[in-house]
KOLZAKOL-691425 format. One record per residue (C-alpha): x, y, z; residue number from 1. Coordinates in steps of 0.001 Angstrom, whole numbers, always signed. Example, Ala and Ser with C-alpha at 12.3 -4.5 7.8 and 13.67 -1.06 7.14 Angstrom:
! residues 2
       xx       yy       zz   nr
   +12300    -4500    +7800    1
   +13670    -1060    +7140    2
END
This chain:
! residues 718
       xx       yy       zz   nr
  +107565  +102656  +116228    1
  +108358   +99845  +118651    2
  +111933   +98633  +119086    3
  +113080   +96397  +116224    4
  +113002   +92642  +116721    5
  +116118   +90796  +117879    6
  +115585   +88388  +114966    7
  +117126   +90930  +112556    8
  +120696   +90394  +111367    9
  +122695   +93656  +111476   10
  +123584   +93069  +107792   11
  +119978   +93130  +106546   12
  +119217   +95898  +104042   13
  +115722   +96307  +105593   14
  +114454   +95091  +108996   15
  +111918   +92243  +108936   16
  +109265   +94603  +110314   17
  +109564   +96665  +107138   18
  +109022   +93800  +104686   19
  +105693   +92874  +103055   20
  +105283   +89696  +100980   21
  +101975   +90124   +99194   22
  +100101   +88737   +96207   23
   +97541   +90302   +93894   24
   +94787   +87819   +93003   25
   +91434   +88024   +91252   26
   +89129   +86750   +88524   27
   +90469   +87106   +84982   28
   +90233   +90672   +83630   29
   +89528   +92292   +87029   30
   +92662   +94416   +86611   31
   +95407   +92718   +88665   32
   +98201   +93331   +86183   33
   +97094   +96945   +85631   34
   +97312   +97422   +89437   35
  +100806   +95892   +89470   36
  +101947   +98214   +86668   37
  +100742  +101271   +88650   38
  +102565  +100027   +91754   39
  +105792   +99755   +89731   40
  +105275  +103277   +88399   41
  +104344  +104970   +91684   42
  +107198  +103205   +93526   43
  +109734  +104395   +90929   44
  +110740  +100960   +89543   45
  +109625  +102065   +86052   46
  +109195  +105559   +84648   47
  +106526  +104742   +82068   48
  +103330  +102860   +82838   49
  +102986   +99588   +80919   50
   +99532   +98703   +79621   51
   +98048   +95202   +79227   52
   +95993   +96161   +76156   53
   +99088   +97555   +74424   54
  +101211   +94492   +75243   55
  +103685   +96622   +77219   56
  +102975   +95410   +80777   57
  +106245   +94698   +82588   58
  +104806   +91840   +84634   59
  +103313   +90149   +81540   60
  +106709   +89506   +79977   61
  +106062   +86211   +78133   62
  +105271   +86594   +74423   63
  +102021   +84640   +74870   64
  +100923   +86961   +77707   65
  +101493   +90089   +75648   66
   +99728   +88653   +72600   67
   +96670   +87462   +74525   68
   +96455   +90220   +77137   69
   +96295   +87695   +80008   70
   +98662   +86647   +82787   71
   +99892   +83050   +82421   72
  +102705   +82820   +84943   73
  +103025   +84635   +88269   74
  +105587   +87459   +88235   75
  +107713   +88488   +91196   76
  +108288   +92209   +91712   77
  +110390   +93841   +94400   78
  +109865   +97540   +95094   79
  +109979  +100071   +97931   80
  +107120  +102123   +99372   81
  +107043  +104916  +101953   82
  +103859  +106163  +103604   83
  +103521  +109800  +104648   84
  +101255  +109150  +107648   85
  +100524  +106430  +110165   86
  +102749  +104197  +112310   87
  +105267  +103603  +109478   88
  +105379  +107211  +108217   89
  +108686  +108076  +106544   90
  +110066  +104527  +106840   91
  +110850  +102869  +103498   92
  +109260   +99415  +103258   93
  +110330   +96593  +100949   94
  +107332   +95155   +99089   95
  +107802   +91730   +97488   96
  +104751   +91446   +95273   97
  +103543   +88548   +93130   98
  +101077   +89250   +90310   99
   +99141   +86004   +89769  100
   +97073   +84782   +86794  101
   +93283   +85080   +86855  102
   +92434   +82363   +84324  103
   +91365   +79102   +85983  104
   +93683   +77035   +83741  105
   +96636   +78587   +85592  106
   +95246   +78235   +89117  107
   +98415   +76379   +90212  108
  +100293   +79683   +89931  109
   +97892   +81244   +92440  110
   +98044   +78201   +94727  111
  +101804   +78101   +95030  112
  +102117   +81883   +95333  113
   +99615   +82100   +98196  114
  +101460   +79261   +99961  115
  +104522   +81494  +100413  116
  +102927   +84936  +100828  117
  +102064   +86671  +104098  118
   +99225   +88863  +102803  119
   +97148   +89495   +99693  120
   +95194   +92117   +97797  121
   +91989   +90660   +96355  122
   +90951   +92702   +93318  123
   +87279   +92837   +92299  124
   +85561   +94458   +89332  125
   +83166   +97206   +90465  126
   +80727   +96213   +87707  127
   +80747   +92405   +87975  128
   +81439   +92118   +91729  129
   +82399   +88622   +92887  130
   +82998   +86341   +89883  131
   +83676   +82578   +89783  132
   +87474   +82754   +89891  133
   +87192   +85372   +92671  134
   +85582   +82604   +94742  135
   +88415   +80196   +93895  136
   +91227   +82573   +94912  137
   +89297   +83523   +98071  138
   +89116   +79827   +99013  139
   +92843   +79521   +98339  140
   +93508   +82496  +100627  141
   +91382   +80857  +103321  142
   +93229   +77551  +102845  143
   +96607   +79180  +103547  144
   +95238   +81605  +106203  145
   +96303   +84703  +104273  146
   +95156   +88106  +105670  147
   +93848   +90337  +102884  148
   +92481   +93692  +101835  149
   +90083   +94200   +98906  150
   +90495   +96661   +96043  151
   +87273   +97379   +94134  152
   +88708   +98256   +90720  153
   +87160   +99751   +87568  154
   +85133  +102397   +89420  155
   +85309  +104419   +86181  156
   +83350  +101805   +84194  157
   +79669  +102123   +83250  158
   +77605  +100200   +85826  159
   +80234  +100459   +88589  160
   +78663   +99783   +92003  161
   +81083   +99948   +94954  162
   +78485   +99107   +97601  163
   +77112   +96221   +95513  164
   +80623   +94737   +95257  165
   +81118   +95078   +99041  166
   +77798   +93289   +99593  167
   +78904   +90545   +97146  168
   +82002   +89891   +99287  169
   +79758   +89528  +102339  170
   +77075   +87297  +100786  171
   +78995   +85233   +98213  172
   +82329   +84847  +100016  173
   +81123   +84956  +103646  174
   +83650   +87738  +104194  175
   +83507   +90551  +106727  176
   +84174   +93561  +104449  177
   +84246   +97153  +105680  178
   +85128  +100191  +103547  179
   +88283  +102062  +104574  180
   +87559  +104616  +101845  181
   +84348  +105617  +100062  182
   +84250  +106619   +96390  183
   +83366  +110160   +95355  184
   +81168  +109589   +92336  185
   +81185  +106601   +89976  186
   +81565  +105782   +86285  187
   +82818  +108870   +84390  188
   +82115  +110979   +87511  189
   +84537  +109017   +89759  190
   +86867  +111805   +90906  191
   +88264  +110796   +94291  192
   +88053  +108949   +97618  193
   +86962  +109689  +101187  194
   +89352  +108399  +103881  195
   +87225  +107077  +106778  196
   +90236  +107030  +109134  197
   +91275  +110685  +108595  198
   +87753  +111801  +107640  199
   +89173  +113783  +104749  200
   +88493  +113631  +101003  201
   +91084  +113238   +98252  202
   +90122  +114661   +94866  203
   +92319  +113972   +91855  204
   +93623  +116815   +89722  205
   +92106  +116500   +86239  206
   +95177  +118199   +84737  207
   +97359  +115296   +85943  208
   +96239  +112093   +84159  209
   +99026  +110089   +85889  210
   +97204  +110462   +89223  211
  +100280  +111732   +91078  212
   +98595  +114960   +92224  213
   +95452  +114982   +94348  214
   +94032  +117573   +96682  215
   +93116  +116885  +100307  216
   +89863  +118672  +101139  217
   +87043  +118512  +103676  218
   +84421  +115877  +102944  219
   +81823  +117349  +100547  220
   +78536  +118029  +102337  221
   +76537  +115541  +100227  222
   +78885  +112697  +101357  223
   +79178  +113721  +105026  224
   +76269  +111585  +106299  225
   +77427  +108437  +104452  226
   +81024  +108948  +105653  227
   +79940  +109256  +109304  228
   +77696  +106185  +108989  229
   +80436  +103993  +107490  230
   +83097  +105294  +109913  231
   +80857  +104304  +112836  232
   +80354  +100851  +111314  233
   +84142  +100570  +110827  234
   +84831  +101442  +114482  235
   +82173   +98968  +115640  236
   +83697   +96203  +113488  237
   +87258   +96941  +114669  238
   +86096   +96958  +118322  239
   +85563   +93184  +118034  240
   +89340   +92772  +117633  241
   +90801   +95513  +119860  242
   +89907   +95569  +123575  243
   +90898   +99227  +124100  244
   +88644  +100376  +121279  245
   +85876   +98043  +122513  246
   +85857   +99518  +126036  247
   +85761  +103117  +124788  248
   +83195  +102359  +122080  249
   +80830  +100735  +124605  250
   +81134  +103909  +126685  251
   +79925  +105882  +123681  252
   +83356  +107310  +122767  253
   +84077  +107446  +119012  254
   +86800  +110139  +119102  255
   +89687  +107859  +118176  256
   +92912  +109286  +116783  257
   +93974  +108226  +113289  258
   +96778  +106025  +114651  259
   +94501  +104366  +117250  260
   +92064  +103417  +114509  261
   +94859  +102268  +112174  262
   +96244  +100056  +114944  263
   +92792   +98524  +115461  264
   +92291   +97918  +111720  265
   +95706   +96241  +111576  266
   +94770   +93915  +114466  267
   +91449   +93107  +112797  268
   +93082   +92403  +109401  269
   +95754   +90143  +110935  270
   +92988   +88085  +112572  271
   +91898   +87089  +108998  272
   +88278   +87787  +109994  273
   +88115   +91357  +108722  274
   +88638   +92747  +105211  275
   +89279   +96441  +104599  276
   +87919   +97646  +101248  277
   +89269  +100420   +98989  278
   +87639  +101710   +95760  279
   +89681  +102808   +92763  280
   +90431  +102670   +89076  281
   +93915  +101362   +88303  282
   +93510  +102167   +84598  283
   +92614  +105802   +85404  284
   +95377  +105977   +88062  285
   +93054  +106491   +91032  286
   +93205  +104763   +94428  287
   +96400  +102712   +93906  288
   +98466  +104863   +96311  289
   +95784  +104410   +99006  290
   +95847  +100659   +98402  291
   +99648  +100558   +98832  292
   +99457  +102634  +102024  293
   +96933  +100058  +103308  294
   +99340   +97230  +102372  295
  +102009   +98813  +104594  296
   +99656   +99799  +107429  297
   +97467   +96694  +107654  298
   +99019   +93618  +105997  299
  +101518   +91517  +107976  300
  +105296   +91522  +107988  301
  +106940   +88057  +108249  302
  +107074   +88594  +112022  303
  +103284   +89009  +112248  304
  +102327   +85622  +110775  305
  +101987   +82524  +112982  306
  +104927   +80073  +113017  307
  +105080   +77759  +109990  308
  +104575   +74079  +110787  309
  +107372   +71730  +109651  310
  +108116   +68014  +109820  311
  +111240   +66925  +111649  312
  +113190   +63868  +110503  313
  +111103   +60831  +111477  314
  +107761   +62703  +111613  315
  +105104   +60837  +109643  316
  +101704   +62544  +109711  317
  +101975   +65308  +112310  318
  +104468   +68199  +112045  319
  +106393   +68707  +115285  320
  +108437   +71815  +114468  321
  +107502   +75500  +114370  322
  +109546   +77787  +112118  323
  +109616   +81536  +112786  324
  +111286   +84318  +110773  325
  +114700   +84638  +112401  326
  +117987   +85479  +110652  327
  +119962   +83639  +113336  328
  +118109   +80297  +113017  329
  +119074   +77364  +110788  330
  +117949   +77827  +107160  331
  +114411   +76676  +106267  332
  +113601   +77396  +102624  333
  +110686   +76343  +100392  334
  +111097   +76039   +96595  335
  +107677   +77061   +95290  336
  +108223   +77577   +91554  337
  +110592   +76493   +88789  338
  +111117   +78386   +85562  339
  +113288   +77773   +82484  340
  +114859   +81109   +81711  341
  +116305   +81443   +78184  342
  +119235   +83533   +79484  343
  +120264   +81998   +82807  344
  +118797   +78459   +82639  345
  +116798   +76901   +85474  346
  +115459   +79426   +87985  347
  +114146   +78154   +91327  348
  +111946   +80651   +93183  349
  +112295   +80334   +96954  350
  +110794   +81744  +100146  351
  +113304   +81923  +102997  352
  +111321   +81182  +106174  353
  +114269   +81316  +108558  354
  +118025   +81709  +108507  355
  +120176   +83262  +105808  356
  +120906   +81829  +102353  357
  +124219   +82919  +100810  358
  +125651   +82790   +97324  359
  +127987   +79780   +97019  360
  +126587   +77939  +100079  361
  +125484   +74289  +100129  362
  +121920   +73445  +101126  363
  +120424   +70026  +101829  364
  +117326   +68608  +100097  365
  +115644   +65972  +102331  366
  +113638   +64550   +99386  367
  +116688   +63643   +97287  368
  +119071   +63218  +100243  369
  +121555   +65380   +98325  370
  +123163   +68773   +98790  371
  +122769   +71552   +96255  372
  +125146   +74461   +95653  373
  +123632   +77890   +95146  374
  +125776   +79523   +92494  375
  +123730   +82746   +92203  376
  +120963   +84547   +94088  377
  +118625   +86920   +92270  378
  +115927   +89408   +93192  379
  +113486   +89718   +90312  380
  +111715   +92787   +89053  381
  +109519   +90965   +86527  382
  +111860   +90333   +83561  383
  +114846   +92159   +85127  384
  +117217   +90480   +87573  385
  +119456   +91943   +90293  386
  +122205   +89754   +91777  387
  +122428   +89672   +95580  388
  +124938   +87992   +97913  389
  +122555   +86995  +100719  390
  +118840   +86383  +101205  391
  +117524   +86818  +104751  392
  +114479   +85306  +106472  393
  +111251   +86629  +104987  394
  +112837   +87049  +101536  395
  +111369   +85886   +98229  396
  +114015   +85484   +95545  397
  +115368   +83017   +92994  398
  +118433   +80768   +92915  399
  +120511   +79512   +89999  400
  +122712   +76438   +90006  401
  +120350   +73888   +91566  402
  +120412   +70520   +89789  403
  +117612   +68420   +91257  404
  +114964   +70581   +92930  405
  +111218   +70104   +92358  406
  +108267   +72347   +93240  407
  +107507   +71940   +96950  408
  +111014   +70822   +97987  409
  +112495   +72043  +101257  410
  +116096   +73256  +101417  411
  +117703   +73222  +104851  412
  +120839   +72508  +106866  413
  +121909   +68834  +106913  414
  +122327   +69061  +110694  415
  +118808   +70496  +111100  416
  +116801   +68340  +108713  417
  +113147   +69335  +108258  418
  +110376   +69356  +105660  419
  +108008   +72273  +105059  420
  +104462   +71546  +103904  421
  +104430   +71882  +100092  422
  +101537   +73531   +98202  423
   +98839   +71147   +96923  424
   +97533   +71199   +93361  425
   +94322   +70140   +91617  426
   +94117   +67109   +89310  427
   +94280   +67666   +85521  428
   +90902   +67416   +83753  429
   +91840   +67331   +80073  430
   +94402   +65375   +78065  431
   +95635   +65034   +74487  432
   +98156   +62922   +72636  433
  +101283   +64591   +71263  434
  +103704   +63191   +68700  435
  +106955   +64644   +67309  436
  +106838   +65485   +63604  437
  +110235   +63911   +62947  438
  +112753   +61617   +64617  439
  +114982   +64638   +65196  440
  +112192   +66141   +67334  441
  +111729   +62972   +69434  442
  +114515   +63579   +71943  443
  +113907   +67354   +72018  444
  +110212   +66699   +72767  445
  +111015   +64389   +75709  446
  +113424   +66919   +77230  447
  +111023   +69828   +76682  448
  +108046   +67994   +78228  449
  +110183   +67017   +81229  450
  +111231   +70664   +81726  451
  +107664   +71928   +81398  452
  +106256   +69349   +83841  453
  +109007   +70298   +86314  454
  +107828   +73914   +86118  455
  +104085   +73225   +86268  456
  +102719   +70669   +88768  457
   +99304   +70637   +87020  458
  +100879   +69634   +83694  459
  +101281   +65850   +83651  460
  +103066   +63760   +81013  461
  +102329   +60016   +80747  462
  +102816   +57230   +78225  463
   +99959   +54901   +77327  464
  +101460   +51453   +77892  465
   +99190   +49777   +75342  466
   +99510   +52259   +72456  467
  +102893   +53822   +73259  468
  +101335   +57291   +72802  469
  +102652   +60244   +74806  470
   +99755   +61967   +76611  471
   +99843   +65453   +78083  472
   +97214   +66506   +80621  473
   +96353   +69881   +82133  474
   +93680   +72162   +83563  475
   +91954   +73169   +80315  476
   +92167   +73770   +76572  477
   +94005   +77094   +76984  478
   +96529   +75489   +79341  479
   +97456   +72822   +76766  480
   +97411   +75367   +73936  481
   +99993   +77501   +75790  482
  +102126   +74376   +76436  483
  +102124   +73553   +72688  484
  +102988   +77165   +71880  485
  +105918   +77109   +74326  486
  +107178   +73829   +72832  487
  +107520   +75543   +69470  488
  +108795   +78966   +70580  489
  +111082   +78136   +73487  490
  +112185   +74597   +72739  491
  +111925   +74654   +68902  492
  +110014   +71362   +68874  493
  +107585   +70639   +66027  494
  +104815   +68330   +67268  495
  +101335   +67214   +66237  496
   +98637   +67176   +68910  497
   +95582   +64948   +68938  498
   +92060   +66068   +69725  499
   +91630   +66971   +73421  500
   +90403   +64026   +75502  501
   +88602   +64069   +78832  502
   +90680   +62975   +81835  503
   +88152   +60457   +83156  504
   +88689   +58620   +86456  505
   +87519   +55264   +87750  506
   +86524   +54303   +91275  507
   +84746   +51528   +93165  508
   +81393   +51519   +94931  509
   +81651   +48506   +97245  510
   +84309   +46444   +99081  511
   +85841   +43410   +97366  512
   +88628   +40844   +97755  513
   +91326   +40092   +95219  514
   +93978   +37409   +94817  515
   +97118   +37792   +92752  516
   +99513   +34961   +91962  517
  +102528   +35159   +89720  518
  +104069   +31719   +89291  519
  +106685   +30746   +86685  520
  +108359   +27443   +87632  521
  +109612   +25444   +84672  522
  +113129   +24194   +85457  523
  +115860   +26288   +87058  524
  +115066   +29296   +89234  525
  +111429   +30363   +88812  526
  +109262   +33257   +89930  527
  +106772   +33098   +92781  528
  +104643   +35855   +94308  529
  +101255   +35557   +96013  530
   +99262   +38453   +97513  531
   +95696   +38758   +98741  532
   +94067   +42144   +99260  533
   +90807   +43753  +100355  534
   +89724   +47026   +98744  535
   +87018   +49455   +99799  536
   +85776   +52890   +98674  537
   +87577   +55879  +100188  538
   +86163   +59327  +100861  539
   +86053   +61571   +97756  540
   +89325   +63370   +97149  541
   +91432   +61073   +99383  542
   +92821   +59297   +96276  543
   +94595   +56288   +97816  544
   +95460   +54631  +101095  545
   +97515   +51473  +101670  546
   +97440   +49436  +104887  547
   +99836   +46559  +105537  548
   +98022   +43926  +107656  549
  +100506   +41080  +107092  550
  +101310   +39174  +110283  551
  +103562   +36243  +110965  552
  +105852   +36996  +108023  553
  +103655   +35236  +105425  554
  +105054   +37897  +103073  555
  +108582   +38989  +104039  556
  +109097   +42688  +104768  557
  +111210   +43299  +101665  558
  +108320   +42235   +99384  559
  +105667   +44565  +100902  560
  +106787   +47670   +99003  561
  +107086   +45886   +95609  562
  +103538   +44559   +96166  563
  +102298   +48096   +96845  564
  +104201   +49346   +93777  565
  +102315   +46765   +91700  566
   +98980   +47918   +93156  567
   +99828   +51559   +92336  568
  +100789   +50592   +88788  569
   +97523   +48688   +88328  570
   +95621   +51782   +89498  571
   +96956   +53740   +86507  572
   +94718   +51714   +84175  573
   +91312   +50718   +85579  574
   +89098   +47881   +84349  575
   +86132   +49985   +83131  576
   +87838   +51906   +80309  577
   +91521   +51997   +81199  578
   +91524   +55291   +83155  579
   +93313   +55977   +86483  580
   +91590   +54685   +89626  581
   +90986   +57070   +92555  582
   +89593   +57048   +96102  583
   +90429   +53451   +97000  584
   +91695   +52003  +100280  585
   +93775   +48836   +99851  586
   +94568   +46408  +102668  587
   +97207   +43736  +102120  588
   +95911   +40860  +104262  589
   +97583   +37584  +103218  590
   +99983   +35916  +100820  591
  +102786   +33395  +100563  592
  +106341   +33211   +99274  593
  +108963   +30726   +98084  594
  +112392   +30636   +99735  595
  +114197   +30487   +96371  596
  +111816   +31625   +93633  597
  +110284   +34742   +95209  598
  +111552   +38138   +94047  599
  +110541   +41796   +94099  600
  +109395   +41548   +90481  601
  +107194   +38506   +91236  602
  +105449   +40323   +94107  603
  +105008   +43471   +92010  604
  +103195   +41333   +89408  605
  +101166   +39688   +92194  606
  +100102   +43181   +93375  607
   +98979   +44100   +89830  608
   +96961   +40873   +89435  609
   +95408   +41168   +92930  610
   +94194   +44713   +92314  611
   +92737   +43921   +88886  612
   +90968   +40886   +90369  613
   +89525   +42867   +93296  614
   +88412   +45824   +91202  615
   +86314   +43630   +88859  616
   +84269   +42568   +91895  617
   +83973   +46039   +93476  618
   +81238   +47454   +91192  619
   +83613   +49871   +89438  620
   +82243   +53036   +87829  621
   +83583   +55715   +85491  622
   +83741   +59340   +86699  623
   +83780   +62460   +84519  624
   +84944   +65984   +85418  625
   +82119   +68451   +86045  626
   +82787   +72137   +85466  627
   +81370   +75036   +87443  628
   +80212   +77448   +84725  629
   +78982   +81027   +85038  630
   +77432   +82720   +82007  631
   +76743   +86463   +81859  632
   +74222   +87309   +79140  633
   +71832   +90119   +78190  634
   +68270   +89256   +79286  635
   +66986   +88655   +75750  636
   +69295   +85640   +75256  637
   +68630   +84051   +78651  638
   +66173   +81424   +77332  639
   +68457   +80319   +74480  640
   +71474   +80060   +76789  641
   +69552   +78014   +79402  642
   +68172   +75682   +76723  643
   +71714   +75135   +75434  644
   +72963   +74368   +78980  645
   +70240   +71725   +79372  646
   +71240   +70150   +76044  647
   +74785   +69849   +77401  648
   +73571   +67772   +80379  649
   +74004   +70871   +82570  650
   +72351   +71438   +85944  651
   +71415   +75085   +86546  652
   +72258   +76094   +90123  653
   +70919   +79625   +90211  654
   +70430   +82946   +88466  655
   +70651   +86597   +89396  656
   +70009   +89802   +87489  657
   +72218   +92888   +87565  658
   +70753   +95677   +85445  659
   +69876   +94174   +82083  660
   +72406   +91350   +82488  661
   +71595   +87880   +83775  662
   +74178   +85670   +85533  663
   +73482   +81939   +85173  664
   +75404   +79459   +87350  665
   +75481   +75793   +86349  666
   +77368   +72519   +86642  667
   +78133   +71119   +83178  668
   +80152   +68002   +82181  669
   +83472   +68972   +80561  670
   +82771   +66457   +77774  671
   +80051   +68767   +76404  672
   +81999   +72038   +76756  673
   +84447   +71779   +73851  674
   +83859   +74628   +71421  675
   +81539   +76418   +73856  676
   +83226   +79793   +73239  677
   +82097   +79709   +69593  678
   +78611   +78403   +70400  679
   +77868   +81027   +73053  680
   +78959   +83805   +70687  681
   +76558   +82611   +67982  682
   +73688   +82171   +70493  683
   +74051   +85727   +71817  684
   +75321   +87680   +68792  685
   +78671   +87865   +70567  686
   +77262   +89634   +73658  687
   +77414   +86837   +76280  688
   +80555   +85770   +78115  689
   +81362   +82815   +80343  690
   +83969   +81420   +82702  691
   +84427   +77902   +83979  692
   +86546   +76012   +86474  693
   +86806   +72337   +87536  694
   +84360   +71535   +90339  695
   +84127   +67795   +91009  696
   +83786   +64336   +89450  697
   +80461   +62531   +88934  698
   +79430   +59119   +87608  699
   +79119   +58966   +83820  700
   +75605   +58160   +82454  701
   +75190   +54744   +80780  702
   +74970   +56091   +77206  703
   +78170   +58135   +77600  704
   +79919   +55190   +79312  705
   +79294   +53036   +76240  706
   +80856   +55675   +73965  707
   +83909   +56022   +76219  708
   +84439   +52245   +76348  709
   +84134   +51982   +72559  710
   +86677   +54779   +72158  711
   +89067   +53058   +74589  712
   +88721   +49775   +72670  713
   +89532   +51518   +69350  714
   +92635   +53179   +70819  715
   +93832   +49835   +72169  716
   +93527   +48246   +68700  717
   +95675   +50884   +66961  718
END
């Protein structure tokens, strides 16, 4: 090994080079949590394997997760791993691993985890290949430039097709996948793996169901040709990223040592343009050790990732600082997740990008302009917690004692103020009203909703100004169902929920002018505010932009922000059906004021009136959320399923057949998807399955618009 970096503090328990911060991400039910449980077992953290289907998985520690057999919240695990061969042979590595949810309703957990991780394992089902949520997590990995390896799981299942799954990664995800191992057999005949680096085969001992024992043998003759073919392809692919290998390969030399090839694969993986692929069956305890060896050999340490961009004090749009992992630098810490723990209170999960964070130290939060004291530091092993005194750069841990920290906040040194880029989250698509059952529950409900919205950036709580109703919004029906369940179990709040409502949006289709005047002058001091604005459509997804074009002081500086605050408030309730307005650029162009009667409140009201006036003239439209839906059905039900999609105003995007199963991809309005789980079961005798995720917003048809407006009018009258 090379000499250790000078960025290591002598007090560190493990050098930075020997740390891996990785996530496990995939479509729901691809086997992420089962993989995590095997990692815990093989690394010695637990001595009995937990199973998802038995409700004993360590990483699925919430009651709701164990009951439903799904992951709802990401779990942090810290364990150690030592490889027997390769550049890190015999050196114990610290693996900080986050097991993320697969269900689209909890995509925020994946988003914020990938923001702070250095590498990832993308898990795919050998039968289904690339599924819809696989595409979403792959995009999230691309967004945060996360190097990854792929684990093709469930090789023991009927219909398993390793090479088909590899091809799916290439064609559906535009990846550059290359097997590092080949499977020996498939389905119930899956007995081992062929290592294309060592050119040896590993066959599992049938007498050891835990998968600890396997025999290293020569590659069976019937697999020799395939192994040589794929090894040659692997060398050719790696040559694109390693000049030494390229020169020798072009000269016809393919006799690379194991370590030379491993070094080349590592370079290729760190470029983020190469994905090594490993087959296995986590449930049958096959291939997980090879996957973990690949994590150590090929995924980055904190020193291998590019510097993190940060905003210095005074930076507006462009970050000017670069943060590298260095124990001797000033602290730069990102709070990426909040959690209400029933035993220790508010947990704040952090990634230390540079510096050292110590128990009892004060850190500065640039958002609140306040300091926070860290009373305790914890390393988490799912639901177990180990206290530590210091967290060094590259660490992922949790702090206790913080009073006012939100998801995405930066913690730093007051003398070295900076802001790290927070993770971004999708907009909620579904909402429902919620009311406490008794007055005693009223205050408890408010506190509980505030805590839950602190934890989950995609869970939004608002109050309808006209009806006084409390509305909760999230990413889907399951998301809101889990929130209601947590209200009862964790916060002991009894509440009634209304029928789920669509989170519509409003926008404009042409530019318009608006004038807002708020004048109250009837003896004594009055109120006077006058603002004139121009609005125009903004590119989809840009939400809102405000430009101050006031010259000559026609509106004094101190009244500009109150005017903008009024505009923002007006955007919460549009003129079509009272839904939030998006994708609008507002320019404040003119106005007037009164020396005595003008006030911040008067200009806020003027901003509200000006926006409402302009929007009426801007050809406003109503937008509805469109879901990307994928249905997997036996061939005989294909016609019925497609007919049902058409009845739901769906647009079929494509179909493909795998065996006797048909995959149908479509865009369908969320408004027509309530109760779809029941309908699809009855259409297919319970044999079809589906998944959906938010895709985009589209204009509502005229007949649906009328219904929405009538519903809004009825709610306003109550």
